[in-house]
C-alpha positions in Angstrom: -0.6 24.8 34.5 2.8 25.6 36.1 3.9 29.2 36.7 7.3 28.3 34.8 5.4 27.3 31.7 3.4 30.0 31.2 5.9 32.4 32.0 7.7 30.5 29.2 4.8 30.8 26.5 5.0 34.7 27.5 8.1 35.0 26.7 7.9 33.1 23.7 4.8 35.1 22.1 7.1 38.3 22.8 9.6 37.3 20.9 7.8 35.9 18.6 5.6 39.0 18.3 9.5 41.3 18.0 10.9 39.1 15.2 7.4 39.0 13.2 7.7 42.8 13.5 11.2 43.6 12.2 11.4 43.0 8.6 8.6 45.7 7.7 9.9 47.6 10.9 13.6 47.4 9.9 13.4 47.9 5.9 11.4 51.2 7.6 13.9 52.1 8.9 16.6 51.8 5.9 14.3 53.6 3.9 13.1 56.8 5.8 17.1 57.0 7.0 17.8 56.9 3.3 15.3 59.4 2.0 15.8 61.9 4.8 19.5 61.8 4.0 18.8 62.4 0.7 16.5 65.4 1.1 19.6 66.3 3.2 21.6 67.1 0.4 19.3 68.3 -1.6 17.1 70.7 0.2 14.4 68.5 -1.0 11.1 69.0 1.9 8.3 67.3 0.8 6.5 65.0 3.9 5.2 62.5 1.2 8.4 62.0 -0.5 10.0 59.6 2.7 6.0 58.3 3.7 4.9 56.8 0.2 8.7 54.5 -0.5 8.3 53.5 3.6 5.5 52.4 3.1 6.5 50.7 -0.2 9.1 49.4 1.5 7.3 47.8 4.8 5.2 46.0 2.2 7.3 44.9 0.6 9.5 43.3 3.6 5.6 42.2 4.3 5.8 39.8 1.0 9.0 38.6 1.0 8.8 38.0 4.8 4.9 36.4 4.7 6.3 33.2 4.3 8.0 32.5 7.1 5.8 35.0 9.4 2.6 32.5 9.0 4.9 29.3 9.5 6.3 31.3 12.8 3.1 31.4 14.0 1.7 28.4 12.6 4.8 26.9 14.3 3.8 29.3 18.1 0.1 28.1 17.6 -0.1 24.4 17.1 2.7 24.1 19.8 -0.1 26.6 22.2 -2.8 24.6 21.3 -0.9 21.1 22.4 -0.5 22.7 25.6 -4.3 23.8 26.1 -5.1 19.7 24.8 -2.6 18.6 27.8 -4.8 20.6 30.2 -8.2 19.1 29.8 -5.8 15.3 31.0 
């Protein structure tokens, strides 16, 4: 394998990692902001009030985006295995 192929593969792996983690992190960010806004307006400072909704939002985002994430990981793994097979030839 040449160095260009390895760098391209590493870049694609990092991009896939960012894209796969974006749905749960984005959902947690939005829900966290909304809960902080709610706490600021009601002056209710309960720590579990922010953690539980963010956790639920992250799980829901993973459930909804799970098939897409799985498809992307499967496609990347397939391409990786094809490259490994070409090295042996």
